[in-house]
N, C-alpha and C positions, 0 to 999 in steps of 0.2 A: 069086885070093888077094888081089891089090891092092885090088879093089873091097870085099871084106869088111873088110880092114884099114882103109881110109879111111872106110868107113861106120861102123865101130866107133869109130874115133878121133873122127869128127865127132859121133856121138851122145854120147860121153863129154864132149867139149868143150861141147856145147850144154847138157847136163844141169848141168855145173858153172857155166855162165853163168847159168842160171835160179836155181840155189841161191845163187850169189853176189849176184845182184840181189835175191832175197828176203831174204837176211840183211842187206843194206844198207838196205832200206826197210821195208815193212810186212808182209813175209812172203808166204807162198803164198796165204793166204786172209785177208780182212779182214771184220769184222762192223761194219756201219754202220747208223745209223738209216735208215728208209725215206725215199727221196728225197734223201739227203745228197749223193750223187754228182752229181745234177742241179743242185743249188743249195746248196752248203755254207754253213751259217750256224751261229752259236753257239746258236740256238734248237733246232737238230737235234742232239741228243746222246743218248748211251745212259745209262740210269740203272741202278743196282744192278749195277755192273760186277763186283763180287766174286762174286755169284751166277752171273752169266753166264760168268765165267772158269771157275768150278768146273764148270759144266755142260759147257762146251766141252772142258776137259781130260779129262773123263770119257768123251768120245766115243771109240769104237773107231777106231784109226788116227791119232789125234791124238798127235803126239810132244811138242809143247810149245805153250804159248800165253802171251801176255803182253799187258798192257793198255798202250796208248800213246795219246797225245793228239797230233793233228796240227792244224795251222792255217796260216793265211797271215798275214804280218806286213809291216810297212813299216819298213825300216831307214833311219835318217836320220843325216846328219852335217851339219856346217856347210856343206859344199860341194854335196851332192846327196842324194837319196832314191832308194832302190830297193826294189822289192817282193821278197819272199822267202817261204820256207816254213820251218816248224819241225816237229820231232818231239820231243815230251816223253816221257821214259822214266823208269822207276823202277829205278835201278841194282841194287836188291836182287833184282829178278826177271830182269834181263838177263844173258846169258852170251855168250861169244864164239860159241857154237853158234847162237844166234838173233839176234845183232847183231854183225856184223863190225866195226862202229865202236868196240866196247867195247875193242878192243886199243889204241886211241888215247887213251882217257880215263885221266888220271893222278889 
């Protein structure tokens, strides 16, 4: 009985961790240009994202989809510079269900 209880509790926690991570970042699945993950550059980008979004949302089993832009940046002040990353969103299409950080935006 304890083994079943702990296994069920562990599976539940693990599933919640995956969903939380997906809602904080880019989701469960991302669509990127060919080769982008090997060498991300501004030259590698998707075009006609509205058509692509419409096609993806119409697929069976897809609950939601949103278009986001990610990139790397250099943040500088008078004292130092640090590298970072950003995710650009369109608040009109973001909800708390697909983006946990929307709760913090005022």
